[in-house]
N, C-alpha and C positions, 0 to 999 in steps of 0.2 A: 777648887773641888767640883768636880760635874754631877755631883750626888752619886756618884759610884765610888769615891776616895780621888785622891788628887790625879791630877793629868796633866800633861805639858800642852800649852796651849800657844796660841801667838798673839800678842796684842798688836791691833792693827791702827787703833786710833786710842787717844788718852782719854781718860776719865772726862775730863773738863769739857773735851771737844764735842760728845756724845750729845744729841737734841733729845730734851726728856721725851718728847712726843714720839720718836722713832724707838723708844724700847717698849718691845712687846712681852719681855720676861724679864725676870732680875737677873742683872748681871753677875757674871760668875767673880768671885774676889780672887784677885791674884795674890798666891801666899808666898813667893819668893821667886828669884829668878832662877831657872832649871839649871841646875848643877851638872859636872861632867857624869857624875854617877847616876843622874836623872835620865840622861841622853842616853845612856848605855841599857840602862832598863827598859827605855822605850824602843831603842833597836832590836835586843832580845825579845820584847813583847811581840813586835810585828813578826820576827820568824816565828814564834810560838804560834800566833795568830794565823799564820801561813799554813803551818802543819796542823793546826786544829781544822781549819779550813776543808784540806785535803782529807784529814780523817773522815770529818763531817759526812763529805762526798762518798767516801767509800761506804760508810755505815748506811748512809740513805738510801744507795745503791743496794747493799746487800740485805738491808730489812725491807726493799722495795716500796717504800715510803712514797705516796703522792706529792713530794714538795720540792723546792727549788732553793739549794741554800744560796743566800745573797751574799752574805756578809759574816766576820767573826770579831769581834771586839772584845777588847780585856783592857782592865784600868793599869795605871803605871804599876802597881802593886803584883799584878799578874797572878791574883789568887782565885779568880773565875774568868769564864768566858760568856760572852753572850752571842747568839747564833740567832741572826735574822734569815727567815725563808718566806717565801711565797707559796702560798697552795690553794687551789682550786675552793676546798672546802675545809672542813675540820678535819686534823690530823693527830691520831693517837701516836705522840712522840715519845713516851714514856719509858718504854724500851732504850730507844735513844738515846734520851738523855742519861740513862743510867750506865750505858756503855760507854758514851761521850764522857763522862765524870771519872769513870774508871780508868779509862785509858789515859784520860790526860790530867789525871790525880788535881782535878779543881773543880770548885762549883761551876754548875753550868745553868743558864737560862737559856730558852728556845723563845723567841717571839716571830709570832706571824705578822709579816706586813702588808700594806694593802698597796695597789698600784702605783700610787703617787709616792709612797715610798720609795717603793722599789726604784722608780727613775732617780728618786734623789740619792739612792745610792750607788746607782749604775752610771749614773751622771751622763753627759752628752749634750747637743746642741737642739735649740727649737729650730721651728721653722722660720724664725726672725735671724738666725744665724750667731745668736749669742747662747752662751752656756746655759742650761736649763736654770730657771728661776729657783725652781726647788732645791739644786744641787749648788748655786751659787749663793743666795740670801735668804730665801725664804726659811723660818724656822716653825711654821706653822703653817695648815693648810687651813684655806677661808674656804667657806662653801662658795660655789660657782654654780648658777643656773642659766640656763639658756635664756631667760628674762634678760641676761645682763647681755645676751649676744644682740636680741631684739633690739633693745635701749639705744644701742650703738650702731643700729642699723647695719651689720656685719651678715655674711651669708651665714645660712642656717644649716648648711650641709655639715654634718659630723666631720667628715675627713678633712674641711678648713678650720675647724674651732676645737680640735683636739688636740691634745698633747700626744707626746710618745707615750704615755701611761694609759692612753685610749680614753682618759678622762677628759672632761671640758678644761680648756687653756686656763691657767690659774690667773695669767694678766687680763683676763676678759674684767675681773674685779677691781683691776688699777683703775679705770675711768669712771668707776661709780660712786656717786655720792655718796657717804657714810655719816651715819646718825653722831653729833658731839658724843665724844668719849668711847667712841669705838675703834678698834684696834686700826690702826695706821699701816699700810701697806707700804714698802719702800720701793721705790722706783730708781731707776739709773739712767 
């Protein structure tokens, strides 16, 4: 249960193999193995999410809202949709939410995401040639400062120490010593 109701997930490591210091947030409980019915619901939801995404883009264009739709997500029950978008500033999306809710016959949430979340959603590869850390394994964004680049004697040229999101590279924080008890940043 991901907090929005049951979701289909994939177990990639057995619970006893998880190193306690690597856990940055509570592990989600496994309720049961996904049944054929669950898998069919998930497939149906993926199709509904695609349709909702197209409907959202259409309405955003028609209402001339200054926002870019990034993703649409729906829990296994399919009783609601969460639309993730980016925008330069605040957007009055009340009319959009009403029209989406009426059109989709479901509860609709709209969430504005920042540049790092946008990179996490769209994915891609970093300058190191690996999948973006945010799309691969980071579950939370730790603060990154120019001081971290200075301490590692890296170039202070923004083009060389910025990620695809335009923010400082998350990996700058990997080499910095953290006080005891602080969040562990996974490396691979």
